[in-house]
C-alpha positions as CSV (number, residue, x, y, z in Angstrom):
1,M,-7.8,-20.0,-14.6
2,A,-10.0,-18.8,-17.5
3,D,-9.7,-22.2,-19.2
4,Q,-11.1,-24.2,-16.2
5,I,-14.6,-25.5,-16.6
6,P,-17.0,-23.9,-14.1
7,P,-19.4,-26.0,-12.0
8,K,-22.4,-27.5,-13.9
9,Q,-25.3,-25.0,-14.2
10,L,-28.6,-26.2,-12.7
11,G,-30.8,-25.6,-15.7
12,M,-33.1,-22.8,-16.8
13,R,-35.5,-22.0,-14.0
14,H,-36.2,-18.3,-14.7
15,L,-37.9,-16.5,-17.5
16,A,-39.0,-12.9,-17.8
17,L,-41.7,-11.7,-20.2
18,R,-42.9,-8.3,-21.2
19,V,-46.6,-8.5,-21.5
20,V,-49.3,-6.0,-22.5
21,A,-52.2,-7.8,-20.8
22,L,-50.5,-8.2,-17.4
23,E,-53.5,-8.9,-15.3
24,D,-54.9,-11.5,-17.8
25,C,-51.5,-13.2,-18.0
26,V,-51.2,-13.3,-14.2
27,A,-54.7,-15.0,-14.1
28,F,-53.6,-17.5,-16.8
29,Y,-50.5,-18.6,-15.1
30,R,-52.0,-18.5,-11.6
31,D,-55.5,-19.8,-12.1
32,L,-55.1,-22.2,-15.0
33,L,-51.5,-23.4,-14.6
34,G,-51.5,-23.3,-10.8
35,M,-48.5,-21.1,-10.3
36,T,-48.5,-18.9,-7.2
37,V,-47.5,-15.3,-6.9
38,E,-44.2,-15.2,-5.2
39,W,-43.7,-11.5,-5.2
40,Q,-45.4,-8.4,-6.6
41,P,-43.2,-5.4,-5.9
42,D,-45.5,-3.0,-7.7
43,A,-48.5,-2.8,-10.1
44,D,-46.3,-3.4,-13.1
45,N,-44.2,-6.5,-12.1
46,V,-45.3,-9.9,-10.9
47,Y,-43.1,-12.9,-10.1
48,L,-44.8,-16.4,-10.1
49,T,-43.5,-19.8,-9.2
50,S,-44.4,-23.5,-9.5
51,G,-42.1,-24.3,-6.6
52,N,-38.9,-24.9,-8.5
53,D,-38.9,-22.0,-11.0
54,N,-39.6,-18.3,-11.4
55,L,-41.6,-16.5,-14.1
56,A,-41.4,-12.8,-14.1
57,L,-44.2,-10.8,-15.9
58,H,-43.3,-7.2,-16.5
59,R,-46.0,-4.8,-17.9
60,A,-44.9,-3.6,-21.4
61,P,-44.5,0.1,-21.8
62,E,-47.4,1.9,-23.5
63,D,-45.4,2.5,-26.7
64,F,-44.6,-1.3,-26.9
65,I,-44.9,-2.6,-30.4
66,R,-44.7,-6.3,-31.0
67,G,-42.8,-7.3,-34.0
68,K,-44.0,-9.5,-36.8
69,H,-42.3,-12.4,-35.0
70,Q,-41.5,-12.4,-31.4
71,A,-38.0,-13.5,-30.3
72,L,-39.4,-16.0,-27.7
73,D,-40.7,-19.1,-29.5
74,H,-42.4,-20.6,-26.4
75,L,-42.0,-21.5,-22.7
76,G,-42.6,-25.0,-21.5
77,F,-44.2,-26.6,-18.5
78,I,-43.0,-30.2,-17.7
79,L,-45.7,-32.8,-17.1
80,D,-45.3,-36.3,-15.6
81,S,-47.0,-38.5,-18.2
82,P,-48.6,-38.6,-21.7
83,E,-52.0,-39.0,-20.0
84,T,-51.4,-35.8,-18.0
85,V,-50.6,-34.0,-21.3
86,K,-54.1,-35.1,-22.6
87,Q,-55.7,-33.9,-19.3
88,W,-54.1,-30.5,-19.7
89,Y,-55.2,-30.3,-23.3
90,D,-58.8,-31.0,-22.4
91,F,-58.6,-28.5,-19.5
92,M,-57.2,-25.7,-21.7
93,L,-59.9,-26.4,-24.3
94,A,-62.6,-26.2,-21.6
95,H,-61.2,-22.8,-20.5
96,D,-61.3,-21.4,-24.0
97,V,-57.5,-21.1,-24.2
98,S,-56.2,-20.6,-27.7
99,I,-54.6,-23.9,-28.9
100,K,-51.6,-23.4,-31.2
101,S,-51.0,-27.0,-32.0
102,E,-52.8,-30.3,-31.4
103,L,-51.6,-33.1,-29.1
104,K,-48.5,-34.8,-30.5
105,A,-46.5,-37.8,-29.7
106,H,-42.9,-37.1,-30.7
107,R,-40.4,-39.7,-31.9
108,D,-38.2,-39.2,-28.8
109,G,-41.1,-40.3,-26.5
110,A,-42.2,-36.8,-25.6
111,H,-45.9,-35.8,-25.8
112,S,-47.0,-32.2,-26.0
113,F,-49.2,-29.5,-27.3
114,Y,-48.9,-25.7,-27.6
115,C,-51.3,-23.0,-26.5
116,L,-51.2,-19.2,-26.2
117,D,-51.3,-17.2,-23.0
118,P,-53.6,-14.0,-23.1
119,D,-50.7,-12.0,-24.5
120,G,-50.0,-14.4,-27.3
121,N,-46.9,-16.0,-25.9
122,G,-46.5,-19.7,-26.9
123,V,-46.8,-22.1,-24.0
124,Q,-45.9,-25.8,-24.4
125,M,-47.3,-28.4,-22.0
126,I,-44.9,-31.3,-22.4
127,Y,-44.0,-34.8,-21.0
128,H,-40.3,-35.3,-21.9
129,P,-38.9,-38.5,-20.5
130,P,-35.4,-37.3,-19.6
131,I,-36.6,-34.4,-17.5
132,S,-40.1,-35.4,-16.4
133,G,-38.8,-37.5,-13.6
134,V,-40.3,-40.8,-14.9
């Protein structure tokens, strides 16, 4: 029984982050990225969604010390076209979001850029043909 292949998993749709600036991060994901608050069980935990995913933001403890390098490299939001990536890039610039990397066309047909949320987590806005639904 242990050697049988289980049913195919449905992809990563949930990510949980410890953040110091909880309220600022909620505003970033809700107000700029258009996510909605799905559930807020208490003042230290907020669950947001784009409709097909779940992002959990947990307030970091007061003694939280971020290491020299965080383990999470980035989280990504899928976009439907290269033009949409450019629109998001301009939108983030207009809202004084810290841009980590400029717009880039990748050799696999993807287009993306990276920015930082208010807590310094890397966020990639990406059009990636195999999963963007186009």
